[in-house]
C-alpha positions as MATLAB code, in Angstrom:
seq = 'MNRFLFLLCVLAVAFYFSPSSAATALSSKTSGALKWKQHCANVAATPDLFLRTISQASNRLSFTNHGGLFNGGVCWWHSRLIRATQYLAVFDASAPKPTPDEAYKLVYRLRSGRPVTIPGFNNLHEFSNAFYNVIQQNLEEWQVSNGGFGFGFLDGLMGSTTVPANELKSLMDGAYIEIKKNQKPLYQVLQLPGVTAHAWIIAGMEPTSNGYIFSVVDSNYLSMQTWAYNYGDTHLKYGHLPFVSYTTRRGLKEEALLTKRLNDSCVSLQAKGKLVDAPMTIDEELDLLMGPPAAN';
ca = [
      48.940  173.175   41.094;
      48.177  171.277   44.235;
      50.770  171.492   47.194;
      52.034  167.777   46.261;
      52.897  168.884   42.592;
      54.508  172.075   43.720;
      56.801  170.145   46.213;
      57.851  168.001   43.457;
      58.546  170.865   41.416;
      60.805  172.263   44.177;
      62.741  169.097   44.752;
      63.457  168.475   41.303;
      64.862  172.023   40.893;
      66.893  171.597   44.116;
      68.350  168.324   43.160;
      69.241  169.787   39.464;
      71.119  172.560   40.938;
      72.790  170.644   43.751;
      76.532  170.290   43.647;
      76.067  166.717   44.942;
      73.509  165.884   42.098;
      73.875  163.224   39.560;
      74.264  165.807   37.205;
      77.446  167.200   38.635;
      78.857  163.580   38.830;
      78.137  163.028   35.153;
      79.697  166.317   34.459;
      82.817  165.375   36.388;
      83.083  161.915   34.804;
      82.586  163.482   31.176;
      85.363  166.102   32.181;
      87.668  163.393   33.161;
      87.268  161.692   30.087;
      87.878  164.822   27.986;
      90.990  165.237   29.845;
      92.313  161.675   29.174;
      91.376  162.214   25.322;
      93.430  165.182   25.343;
      96.328  163.664   27.135;
      96.090  160.671   24.431;
      96.269  163.265   21.623;
      99.293  164.955   23.157;
     101.084  162.001   23.421;
     100.532  160.917   19.898;
     101.602  164.435   18.415;
     104.525  165.164   20.690;
     107.216  162.296   20.890;
     109.288  164.055   23.400;
     106.196  165.086   25.575;
     107.223  163.408   28.768;
     110.797  164.828   28.674;
     109.140  168.333   28.455;
     106.386  167.633   31.317;
     108.858  166.074   33.685;
     111.268  169.045   33.311;
     108.580  171.346   34.721;
     108.417  171.854   38.551;
     104.491  171.765   38.290;
     104.743  168.217   37.078;
     106.861  166.873   39.917;
     106.468  166.210   43.637;
     106.454  169.151   45.885;
     108.718  167.797   48.609;
     112.228  165.957   48.389;
     113.464  162.491   49.294;
     113.470  161.551   52.866;
     111.773  158.850   55.369;
     111.928  155.269   54.341;
     113.666  152.056   55.794;
     116.131  153.198   58.573;
     115.445  156.777   57.583;
     117.542  156.143   54.258;
     115.130  157.870   52.093;
     112.788  156.443   49.357;
     114.560  158.002   46.255;
     113.933  155.013   43.888;
     110.154  155.163   44.417;
     110.145  158.889   44.414;
     111.591  159.072   41.082;
     109.348  156.099   39.895;
     106.034  157.926   40.954;
     107.049  161.035   39.262;
     107.712  159.338   36.170;
     104.830  157.006   36.234;
     102.636  160.230   36.805;
     103.462  161.726   33.443;
     102.140  158.764   31.645;
      99.271  157.561   33.655;
      97.715  160.597   35.194;
      95.511  163.420   34.168;
      94.260  166.266   36.492;
      90.911  167.817   36.467;
      90.748  171.039   38.631;
      87.042  171.278   38.030;
      86.075  168.381   39.711;
      85.748  168.007   43.851;
      89.035  167.291   45.671;
      89.299  164.001   46.896;
      89.325  162.791   50.486;
      92.527  161.598   51.900;
      91.288  157.985   51.772;
      90.431  158.615   48.001;
      93.997  160.344   47.421;
      95.858  157.438   48.935;
      93.932  155.148   46.632;
      94.594  157.221   43.584;
      98.583  157.215   44.272;
      98.039  153.367   45.002;
      96.872  152.909   41.480;
      99.687  155.038   40.151;
     102.151  153.142   41.818;
     100.602  149.895   40.566;
     101.071  151.152   37.066;
      97.346  152.017   36.512;
      95.663  155.189   34.908;
      93.983  157.798   37.105;
      92.057  161.063   36.933;
      93.145  163.044   39.918;
      90.238  165.544   40.623;
      90.534  169.063   42.500;
      94.053  169.748   41.212;
      95.811  171.151   38.331;
      99.136  169.116   38.561;
     101.100  166.931   40.597;
     102.832  169.778   42.470;
      99.630  171.122   44.013;
      98.230  167.638   44.564;
     101.375  166.452   46.413;
     101.533  169.605   48.469;
      97.804  168.998   49.628;
      98.475  165.309   50.186;
     101.987  164.938   51.258;
     101.129  162.575   54.172;
      99.281  159.864   51.840;
     101.918  160.282   49.214;
     104.725  159.612   51.541;
     102.934  156.618   53.047;
     102.799  155.074   49.443;
     106.235  155.546   48.942;
     107.202  153.899   51.953;
     104.956  151.140   51.763;
     106.225  150.765   48.146;
     109.845  150.493   49.120;
     108.871  147.682   51.705;
     106.696  145.690   49.292;
     108.826  146.097   46.062;
     112.368  147.559   47.196;
     113.279  146.481   50.826;
     112.603  142.878   50.155;
     111.811  142.432   46.476;
     114.288  141.916   43.334;
     114.327  145.415   42.652;
     116.689  146.039   45.707;
     119.293  143.978   44.316;
     119.387  145.819   40.925;
     120.945  148.689   42.429;
     123.727  146.833   44.357;
     125.654  145.244   41.525;
     127.767  148.033   40.303;
     131.015  149.899   40.937;
     131.598  153.563   42.225;
     134.612  153.777   39.803;
     135.038  152.186   36.489;
     137.750  152.431   33.548;
     137.272  155.612   31.556;
     136.382  153.594   28.424;
     133.477  151.570   30.447;
     132.352  154.995   31.635;
     132.403  156.333   28.149;
     130.296  153.320   27.111;
     127.620  153.768   29.749;
     127.318  157.561   29.129;
     126.979  156.864   25.398;
     124.445  154.305   26.058;
     122.551  156.646   27.878;
     122.599  159.281   25.259;
     121.593  156.940   22.336;
     118.668  155.725   24.788;
     117.422  159.149   25.262;
     117.702  160.085   21.441;
     115.976  157.015   20.554;
     113.219  156.772   22.797;
     112.857  160.688   23.841;
     111.619  159.406   27.077;
     112.629  159.999   30.774;
     115.800  157.799   31.673;
     115.546  155.966   35.038;
     119.159  155.179   36.351;
     120.498  153.856   39.569;
     123.655  155.512   41.238;
     125.964  153.131   42.923;
     127.736  155.034   45.750;
     130.296  153.855   48.182;
     129.365  150.780   50.127;
     125.580  149.354   49.915;
     124.156  152.856   49.039;
     122.327  153.279   45.879;
     120.508  156.352   44.761;
     118.373  156.944   41.654;
     117.541  159.879   39.321;
     115.768  160.498   36.039;
     117.734  161.954   33.059;
     115.250  164.296   31.194;
     117.638  165.809   28.685;
     121.165  164.941   27.218;
     123.448  166.880   24.927;
     127.005  166.151   23.580;
     129.689  168.625   24.128;
     133.074  168.875   22.696;
     134.491  166.629   25.425;
     131.614  164.680   26.594;
     128.004  165.189   27.691;
     126.078  167.851   29.593;
     122.755  166.422   31.034;
     119.789  167.483   33.238;
     118.316  165.173   35.788;
     115.494  165.013   38.268;
     117.064  164.162   41.581;
     114.534  163.539   44.563;
     117.149  165.248   46.887;
     116.520  168.466   45.200;
     112.998  170.436   44.065;
     114.767  171.986   41.180;
     116.409  170.307   37.968;
     120.013  169.630   38.342;
     122.654  169.902   35.700;
     125.588  167.557   35.453;
     128.736  167.182   33.158;
     130.582  164.009   32.028;
     133.965  164.776   30.374;
     135.728  161.996   28.260;
     138.474  160.142   30.614;
     136.509  160.343   33.857;
     136.248  157.241   35.773;
     133.400  158.310   37.860;
     131.263  161.443   38.969;
     130.995  162.881   42.228;
     127.867  163.451   44.474;
     129.235  165.817   46.978;
     132.761  164.311   47.773;
     131.372  160.777   47.001;
     132.481  158.951   43.803;
     129.701  157.300   41.859;
     128.757  155.658   38.528;
     125.134  155.847   37.263;
     123.570  152.801   35.670;
     120.785  152.402   33.147;
     119.405  149.149   34.600;
     117.212  146.513   32.550;
     114.493  146.701   35.211;
     114.356  150.600   34.623;
     114.060  150.176   30.674;
     111.500  147.564   31.158;
     109.364  149.582   33.580;
     109.293  152.457   30.861;
     108.189  149.950   28.177;
     105.481  148.661   30.618;
     104.297  152.241   31.158;
     104.207  152.966   27.683;
     102.382  149.943   26.818;
      99.644  150.641   29.896;
      99.035  154.271   28.456;
      98.849  152.972   24.781;
      96.114  150.130   25.908;
      94.135  152.916   27.884;
      94.279  155.239   24.968;
      93.013  152.714   22.489;
      90.309  151.317   24.901;
      89.166  154.779   25.457;
      88.765  155.487   21.758;
      87.136  152.143   21.034;
      85.167  151.645   24.254;
      84.607  155.012   25.821;
      86.616  153.899   29.012;
      90.030  153.305   30.179;
      91.475  149.784   30.829;
      93.524  148.364   33.802;
      96.451  145.813   33.720;
      95.438  142.583   35.442;
      98.794  142.881   37.510;
     100.586  145.550   39.189;
     103.548  147.041   37.298;
     105.970  145.336   39.873;
     104.298  142.011   39.727;
     104.730  142.259   35.867;
     108.212  143.302   36.147;
     109.221  140.497   38.470;
     107.883  137.894   35.966;
     109.681  139.637   33.238;
     112.944  139.887   35.007;
     113.014  136.633   36.890;
     115.117  136.206   40.120;
     118.285  137.889   39.959;
     121.425  135.852   38.875;
     123.755  134.897   41.724;
     127.171  136.671   41.844;
];
């Protein structure tokens, strides 16, 4: 064998075994597609899948709510990102970890309501622990673009902190019916005194002899929180502050859009071998569906 042919053989072998080779990139892409196919199969086979996944700490952010406009927190968007991840993200720990810029773009896609494969990590907790800065940056930018000056902000400023007992019962009954009917995480806005509005996600709800007991993902805590409502209550208390939790139209429509976008991606993957992107961000579509808020 002459030297030229020998050199070509050496280069071919080096390229084949190089971790940055096209073969490795193809392997990562194939692994991501397989992860997505499994995700789609799990969704189809397990109606309450997202209630189960969101209840596990590994599938939630590794840090609590803070920062934001006037240091008032980003609880609405913290909760929304956690819920969106259950629907539209799969994790491929076998692939190389993203750079900070790549991680930012992955989170931006999630907040836009578009499917992603997050490489280098097993779950959201691991990913958010490694890329806290870019996730927090996304949450604060999301708050400004959608919440601080968008229609979504007004959705949390129209309730009362105390209501008649029969009204609160109706709200709690409605939340229970929604959870049992759809078997999906239920996003709610909590109206606190003044203009303060918090948010949480109900991940489970069961009737008791005198009301309901329910578990929530609350961005102010890393662990799941358990709450109780009793017939005759006119409010719940967050610390010493009275509040009422509201299931908003925007929150329900957002869940419907997440489901549709997931289903569209799974159908496209099955038919065409690739995921599909929605033409608009989820907030753009929500704004069109909701229209401007009615004047008081």
